[in-house]
C-alpha positions in Angstrom: -25.4 2.4 -47.3 -28.4 1.5 -45.3 -26.2 -0.3 -42.7 -24.0 2.7 -42.5 -27.0 5.0 -42.0 -28.4 2.8 -39.2 -25.0 2.8 -37.5 -24.8 6.6 -37.6 -28.3 7.0 -36.3 -27.6 4.6 -33.4 -24.6 6.7 -32.4 -26.7 9.9 -32.4 -29.6 8.4 -30.5 -29.0 9.1 -26.8 -31.4 6.4 -25.7 -29.8 3.6 -27.8 -28.4 0.7 -25.8 -24.9 -0.7 -26.3 -21.4 0.8 -26.6 -21.1 4.4 -27.9 -18.4 5.7 -30.1 -16.5 6.8 -27.0 -16.4 3.2 -25.6 -18.9 3.7 -22.8 -21.8 1.4 -22.4 -25.2 3.0 -22.3 -27.3 1.0 -19.8 -30.8 0.0 -20.7 -33.4 -0.6 -18.1 -31.9 -3.9 -17.2 -28.4 -2.4 -16.8 -29.3 0.2 -14.2 -28.8 -2.1 -11.1 -25.4 -3.2 -12.4 -24.4 0.4 -12.9 -25.5 1.3 -9.4 -23.5 -1.6 -8.0 -20.5 -0.4 -10.0 -20.8 3.2 -8.7 -21.3 2.0 -5.2 -18.2 -0.3 -5.4 -16.0 2.4 -6.8 -17.3 4.9 -4.3 -16.4 2.6 -1.4 -12.9 2.1 -2.9 -12.2 5.8 -3.4 -13.8 6.7 -0.1 -11.6 4.2 1.8 -8.5 5.5 0.1 -9.4 9.1 1.0 -10.2 8.1 4.6 -6.9 6.3 5.1 -4.7 9.0 3.5 -4.5 11.4 6.6 -3.5 8.6 8.9 -0.9 7.2 6.5 0.5 10.7 5.9 0.7 11.3 9.7 2.6 8.0 10.1 4.8 8.8 7.1 3.9 5.4 5.6 4.6 6.5 2.1 4.9 3.0 0.7 1.4 2.0 1.9 0.0 5.3 0.8 1.4 4.8 -2.7 0.1 1.2 -2.8 -3.4 2.1 -1.7 -3.8 4.9 -4.3 -2.2 2.7 -7.0 -4.7 -0.1 -6.3 -7.5 2.5 -6.3 -6.4 3.9 -9.7 -6.2 0.4 -11.2 -9.7 -0.5 -10.0 -11.2 2.8 -11.2 -9.5 2.5 -14.6 -10.6 -1.1 -15.0 -14.3 -0.8 -13.9 -15.2 2.8 -14.6 -15.6 2.1 -18.4 -16.7 -0.6 -20.6 -13.3 -1.2 -22.1 -10.6 -3.7 -21.1 -13.1 -6.6 -20.6 -10.3 -9.2 -19.9 -8.8 -6.9 -17.2 -12.1 -7.1 -15.3 -11.5 -10.8 -14.7 -7.7 -10.6 -14.3 -7.4 -7.6 -11.9 -9.1 -9.1 -8.8 -7.0 -12.3 -9.0 -3.8 -10.4 -9.7 -4.4 -8.0 -6.7 -5.2 -11.0 -4.4 -2.1 -12.7 -5.5 0.0 -9.6 -5.0 -1.5 -8.8 -1.6 -1.7 -12.2 0.0 1.1 -14.1 -1.7 3.8 -11.9 -3.2 3.7 -9.2 -0.5 4.0 -11.6 2.5 6.9 -13.4 0.8 8.7 -10.1 0.1 8.1 -8.9 3.7 9.3 -12.2 5.1 12.5 -12.1 3.1 13.0 -8.5 4.1 12.5 -9.3 7.8 15.0 -12.2 7.6 17.9 -9.8 7.2 17.0 -8.0 10.5 17.2 -8.8 14.2 13.5 -8.1 14.8 12.1 -9.8 17.8 11.7 -9.4 21.6 13.7 -6.5 22.8 14.2 -5.1 19.2 10.7 -4.3 18.1 11.2 -0.5 17.9 13.2 1.5 15.6 16.4 3.3 16.8 14.8 6.7 17.2 12.0 5.4 19.4 14.5 3.4 21.5 16.7 6.5 22.0 13.7 8.6 23.0 12.7 6.0 25.6 16.3 5.8 27.0 16.5 9.6 27.2 13.0 9.9 28.6 13.7 7.4 31.4 16.4 9.8 32.7 13.9 12.6 33.5 14.4 14.0 36.9 12.2 16.4 38.9 13.2 19.9 39.8 11.9 22.1 42.5 9.6 24.0 40.1 8.5 21.0 38.0 4.9 21.3 36.9 2.6 18.7 38.4 -0.3 17.0 36.8 -3.2 14.8 37.8 -2.8 11.7 35.7 -5.3 9.4 34.1 -4.0 6.4 32.1 -6.2 5.0 29.4 -6.0 2.8 26.4 -7.9 2.1 23.2 -6.4 -1.4 23.1 -5.6 -4.1 25.6 -5.3 -2.8 29.2 -2.3 -5.2 29.7 -0.3 -4.2 26.7 -1.6 -0.9 25.4 -1.0 1.3 23.6 -1.4 3.7 26.5 -2.3 7.4 26.5 -1.8 9.9 29.4 -4.6 12.4 30.1 -3.1 15.2 32.1 -4.8 18.0 34.1 -2.3 20.6 35.5 -2.7 20.9 39.2 -2.5 24.7 38.9 -5.0 24.9 36.1 -7.7 22.3 36.5 -9.7 23.7 33.5 -7.0 22.5 31.0 -6.6 19.0 29.7 -3.7 17.5 27.8 -3.5 14.2 25.9 0.0 12.8 26.0 1.7 9.9 24.1 5.2 9.2 23.1 4.6 11.2 19.9 3.9 14.4 21.8 1.4 16.5 23.7 -2.0 17.7 22.5 -4.2 20.2 24.3 -7.9 20.0 24.8 -8.7 16.5 23.3 -12.4 15.8 22.6 -14.7 13.3 24.4 -13.1 13.9 27.8 -15.0 14.0 31.1 -13.4 15.9 34.0 -14.4 15.7 37.6 -12.6 17.5 40.5 -9.5 18.3 38.4 -9.1 14.7 37.0 -10.2 13.0 33.8 -12.6 10.2 34.8 -13.8 9.0 31.4 -12.7 9.3 27.7 -14.8 8.4 24.7 -13.4 5.5 22.9 -10.9 4.7 25.7 -10.7 2.4 28.7 -9.5 4.0 31.8 -7.1 1.8 33.8 -7.7 1.2 37.5 -4.9 0.8 40.0 -4.7 -3.0 39.6 -4.3 -2.7 35.8 -1.7 0.1 36.1 0.3 -2.1 38.4 0.2 -5.0 36.0 1.4 -2.7 33.1 4.0 -0.9 35.2 7.0 -2.0 33.2 5.5 -0.7 29.9 4.3 2.5 31.6 7.8 3.2 33.0 9.1 3.4 29.5 6.7 6.1 28.4 8.0 9.7 28.4 5.8 12.4 26.8 7.9 15.0 25.0 6.9 18.7 25.2 7.6 21.6 22.9 10.1 23.0 25.4 12.3 19.9 25.2 11.3 18.5 28.5 9.4 15.3 29.2 6.4 14.3 31.3 6.6 11.0 33.2 4.3 9.4 35.6 4.8 9.6 39.4 2.9 6.7 40.8 -0.6 5.8 39.6 -2.4 9.1 39.7 0.2 11.9 39.2 2.9 13.0 36.7 5.5 15.7 36.6 7.4 17.5 33.9 11.2 17.4 34.1 14.4 17.5 32.2 16.4 14.5 31.1 20.0 13.9 32.3 20.8 12.1 29.1 21.4 14.0 25.8 21.5 12.3 22.4 23.8 13.6 19.7 22.4 12.5 16.4 25.4 13.5 14.4 27.9 11.6 16.5 25.3 8.9 17.4 26.2 9.1 21.1 24.3 9.6 24.4 26.0 11.8 27.0 25.2 11.6 30.7 25.3 15.3 31.8 25.7 14.4 35.5 28.9 12.5 34.9 30.0 13.5 31.4 30.0 9.8 30.4 29.6 9.3 26.7 27.9 6.2 25.4 28.3 5.0 21.8 26.3 2.5 19.8 28.1 -0.9 19.7 27.3 -4.3 18.2 27.0 -7.0 20.8 25.8 -10.3 19.4 22.9 -9.7 17.0 21.9 -6.5 18.8 23.2 -3.0 19.2 23.5 -1.2 22.6 24.8 2.1 23.9 27.9 1.4 25.9 30.6 3.4 27.6 34.4 3.0 26.9 34.5 0.0 29.3 31.7 -1.8 27.4 29.1 -1.2 30.1 25.6 -0.8 28.7 23.6 2.3 29.4 20.4 0.4 29.0 19.3 -3.1 27.9 17.0 -1.6 25.3 18.0 -2.3 21.7 16.4 -1.7 18.4 15.6 -3.2 15.0 18.7 -3.3 12.8 19.9 -4.9 9.6 22.2 -7.9 10.4 22.9 -9.0 6.8 23.0 -12.7 6.3 23.7 -13.4 10.0 20.4 -15.2 10.5 21.1 -17.5 7.6 24.6 -18.2 8.8 23.2 -19.2 12.1 21.0 -21.8 10.6 24.0 -23.7 9.2 26.8 -22.8 11.6 25.1 -22.9 15.0 25.9 -26.4 16.4 22.7 -26.5 18.4 20.7 -26.2 15.2 22.9 -28.0 12.6 23.5 -31.0 14.8 19.8 -32.1 14.6 19.0 -30.5 11.2 19.9 -33.4 8.9 18.1 -36.1 10.9 15.0 -33.9 11.2 15.2 -33.1 7.5 15.2 -36.9 6.6 12.2 -37.5 8.9 10.4 -34.6 7.3 10.9 -36.1 3.9 9.7 -39.5 5.1 6.7 -38.0 6.9 5.7 -36.0 3.8 6.3 -38.9 1.4 4.4 -41.5 3.4 1.6 -39.1 4.0 1.2 -38.6 0.3 1.8 -42.2 -0.9 -0.2 -43.8 2.0 -3.2 -41.6 1.7 -3.3 -41.9 -2.1 -3.1 -45.6 -2.2 -5.7 -46.1 0.5 -8.0 -43.5 -1.1 -7.5 -45.0 -4.5 -8.3 -48.5 -3.1 -11.7 -47.3 -1.7 -12.4 -45.3 -4.9 -11.9 -48.3 -7.1 -14.0 -50.5 -4.8 -16.9 -48.1 -4.7 -16.6 -47.3 -8.4 -18.0 -50.7 -9.3 -21.7 -50.4 -10.2 -22.4 -53.8 -8.6 -21.7 -52.3 -5.1 -24.9 -51.4 -3.4 -25.2 -48.4 -1.1 -22.4 -46.5 -2.8 -23.7 -43.1 -1.6 -23.8 -44.2 2.0 -20.3 -45.7 1.9 -18.9 -42.6 0.3 -20.5 -40.4 2.8 -19.0 -42.4 5.7 -15.6 -42.4 4.1 -15.4 -38.6 3.8 -16.4 -38.0 7.5 -12.7 -37.7 8.6 -12.3 -35.0 6.0 -15.4 -33.1 7.2 -14.2 -32.9 10.8 -12.0 -29.9 11.5 -8.3 -31.0 11.6 -7.4 -29.5 15.0 -10.3 -31.3 16.6 -9.3 -34.7 15.0 -5.7 -34.2 16.1 -6.6 -33.5 19.7 -8.9 -36.5 19.8 -6.3 -38.8 18.4 -3.8 -37.5 20.9 -6.1 -38.8 23.7 -6.6 -42.1 21.8 -2.9 -42.8 22.2 -2.9 -42.4 26.0 -1.2 -45.5 27.5 -3.6 -45.9 30.4 -6.9 -44.6 29.1 -6.5 -44.4 25.4 -9.0 -46.0 23.0 -6.3 -47.7 20.9 -4.8 -49.6 23.8 -8.2 -50.5 25.1 -9.4 -51.9 21.8 -6.2 -53.8 20.9 -5.4 -54.9 24.5 -1.9 -53.4 24.1 0.0 -51.5 26.7 2.1 -49.3 24.4 3.4 -45.9 25.5 2.9 -44.4 22.1 4.4 -41.0 22.9 7.1 -42.4 25.1 9.6 -43.3 22.4 10.6 -41.7 19.1 9.7 -44.8 17.0 6.2 -45.4 18.4 5.5 -41.7 18.3 6.4 -41.5 14.6 4.1 -44.5 13.9 1.3 -42.7 15.7 1.9 -39.5 13.7 1.9 -41.5 10.4 -1.3 -43.4 11.3 -3.1 -40.3 12.3 -2.2 -38.4 9.2 -3.2 -41.4 7.1 -6.6 -41.4 8.7 -7.0 -37.6 8.2 -5.7 -37.5 4.6 -7.2 -40.5 2.8 -10.7 -39.1 2.4 -9.3 -36.2 0.3 -7.5 -38.7 -1.9 -10.6 -40.8 -2.1 -12.6 -37.9 -3.4 -10.0 -36.9 -5.9 -9.5 -40.5 -7.2 -13.2 -41.1 -7.4 -13.6 -38.0 -9.7 -10.6 -39.0 -11.8 -11.9 -42.5 -12.2 -15.3 -41.4 -13.3 -13.7 -39.1 -15.9 -12.0 -41.9 -17.7 -14.1 -43.0 -20.7 -15.5 -46.5 -20.5 -14.6 -47.0 -24.2 -10.9 -47.2 -23.3 -11.5 -49.9 -20.7 -13.7 -51.9 -23.1 -11.1 -51.6 -25.8 -8.4 -52.8 -23.4 -10.6 -55.8 -22.4 -11.2 -56.7 -26.1 -7.4 -56.6 -26.7 -7.0 -59.2 -24.0 -5.9 -57.0 -21.1 -7.0 -58.4 -17.7 -8.1 -56.4 -14.7 -4.6 -55.8 -13.4 -3.0 -55.1 -16.8 -5.8 -52.8 -17.8 -5.5 -50.9 -14.6 -1.7 -50.6 -14.9 -1.6 -49.7 -18.6 -4.9 -47.7 -19.0 -6.5 -46.5 -15.8 -3.5 -45.6 -13.7 -1.7 -43.5 -16.4 -4.9 -41.5 -17.1 -5.6 -41.2 -13.4 -2.1 -39.8 -12.7 -2.6 -37.1 -15.4 -5.3 -35.7 -13.2 -4.0 -36.3 -9.7 -0.2 -35.8 -10.2 -0.3 -32.0 -9.6 -2.5 -32.6 -6.5 0.0 -35.1 -5.2 2.8 -32.6 -5.5 0.8 -30.0 -3.7 -0.1 -32.4 -1.0 3.6 -33.2 -0.5 4.4 -29.5 -0.2 1.6 -29.1 2.4 2.7 -32.1 4.5 6.4 -31.0 4.3 5.3 -28.0 6.4 2.4 -29.6 8.2 3.0 -27.8 11.5 -0.5 -28.6 13.0 -0.2 -32.4 12.7 3.0 -32.4 14.8 2.3 -29.6 17.2 -1.3 -30.7 18.2 -0.6 -34.4 18.3 2.8 -34.8 19.9 4.2 -31.3 20.4 7.3 -32.5 18.6 8.2 -34.9 21.4 9.4 -37.0 22.9 12.4 -35.1 24.0 15.7 -36.3 25.4 17.7 -34.7 28.2 20.8 -34.2 26.1 18.8 -32.3 23.4 15.6 -30.7 24.7 15.2 -28.5 21.7 14.8 -31.3 19.1 11.9 -33.7 19.6 11.6 -37.2 18.2 8.7 -36.3 15.9 9.8 -32.8 15.0 9.7 -31.8 11.4 11.6 -28.8 10.1 8.8 -26.3 10.7 8.0 -27.4 14.2 11.7 -27.6 15.1 12.5 -24.1 13.9 9.3 -22.8 15.5 10.6 -24.0 18.9 14.0 -22.4 18.2 12.6 -19.1 17.1 9.7 -18.8 19.7 11.0 -20.9 22.6 12.5 -20.1 25.9 15.1 -17.7 24.3 12.3 -15.2 23.4 10.7 -14.4 20.2 13.2 -14.1 17.3 11.1 -13.0 14.4 14.0 -12.2 12.1 15.5 -15.6 12.6 12.1 -17.2 12.1 11.7 -15.3 8.9 15.1 -16.6 7.7 14.1 -20.2 8.4 10.8 -19.6 6.6 12.7 -18.5 3.5 15.0 -21.5 3.6 12.0 -23.8 3.9 10.2 -22.0 1.1 13.2 -22.5 -1.2 13.6 -26.2 -0.2 9.9 -26.9 -0.7 10.0 -25.1 -4.0 13.0 -27.1 -5.3 11.4 -30.4 -4.3 8.1 -29.4 -5.9 10.0 -28.4 -9.1 11.8 -31.7 -9.2 8.5 -33.5 -8.7 6.8 -31.6 -11.5 9.7 -32.3 -13.7 9.4 -36.0 -12.9 5.7 -36.0 -13.8 6.4 -34.3 -17.2 6.3 -37.7 -18.9 2.5 -37.8 -18.1 2.0 -35.1 -20.7 2.5 -37.7 -23.4 -0.5 -39.7 -22.1 -3.5 -39.1 -24.3 
């Protein structure tokens, strides 16, 4: 009864510390800073969600809007009370996994079914508006504007905004974009009937306008009356009517001057508006769903499939040697320095991890110069005159040696930690049973070592299977042959497909996404097989 009375009194006491009957934690003096941090954190989360909401609603980004408020609700529900203690540790990791792993994978897979890339970056409606806007012609009574072009981004690529002052009404200012026209924008400085400065924007000069002329020619600012405002030179603009009319129901564009009707037609992996003779109205296209066409291209395009198998074999060899070679070399040094009779262990270990401490891209660029036939360090030291990057075989040897040098310090650290975690009693027992050094290592040390490092070996293989930097920075995928300039002698799958997707043919992001999905599946299958092969290590005690 006394215990029950104490419990009741503690619930009635408003100053008592600890959880109340409603599940909330009453902070004592020491808990006030933590409570302030929690309130500040949740305030920032809710405030950020509120601040982003108007912009997302204006852009009609309902998916992002729903996601942001869903994340906000989860964070508030998790951290606003003292309940669900395990969720406080699980929610951050789960959100990071969803945002930085799951979402990019889903987005990449979604993009792989489209033709998104150079020339198809806009949606269909935006492309139609640009085509129609480019047909604007001036009439005798077209309103004239003094034009100032500004940007809140890169002066070379935009986005661009028109600031317009009517020549017959110099007191009025309009802000025009492809989304529409807005009157009396804030932060504008007007001098002699022309906008000279805009807060938060960079005003383009004549040289910058000329450099961005192609992008500016595609801008047509729609008005409420159905007309468009287009630029006329670098400092003036006019309002006119388009000669092209888009029929959304029929999905056609009609040229009112010639009554020619253009319909949307598939040509290759893009859609264009063409007339009955197949002549294009414009070379502008738009993002469209192409189904499995990108995946079919990977396996049916002779330019790709002819080199695919050989590059795949070299990729497997490169990844396998990188794992096996670095592991064996790192294990050798780890065993040598794990002997207590070796003096200066700390110094040697510090020297051996230096390659791992140097940023990888710096090491690769340095090694690329080391292999220079005339002035390279390797030929100077060895007295050789080898053109390392002149042939496929020597270039592959150079790649493997460089990756061995860069990768063995990591394996050295991992092996050193695993060796020191093996109990000395097991080694002593093996020695008493008559096992020599080699037999003891093979039967006791190595199996216990692999229990620790096997998952890391699988992860290292997956990393090297897609080690784009090692190839791109060292050899650029070369050397290349005249009969096949798209496939280099040291190309692995990721560098080969990068050249196909982002090479001379323009950026093909949809195709690149399809290749990424294929590589993701291949790497996942290989990793799954490797994990299955290492399952026997689970029996090692």
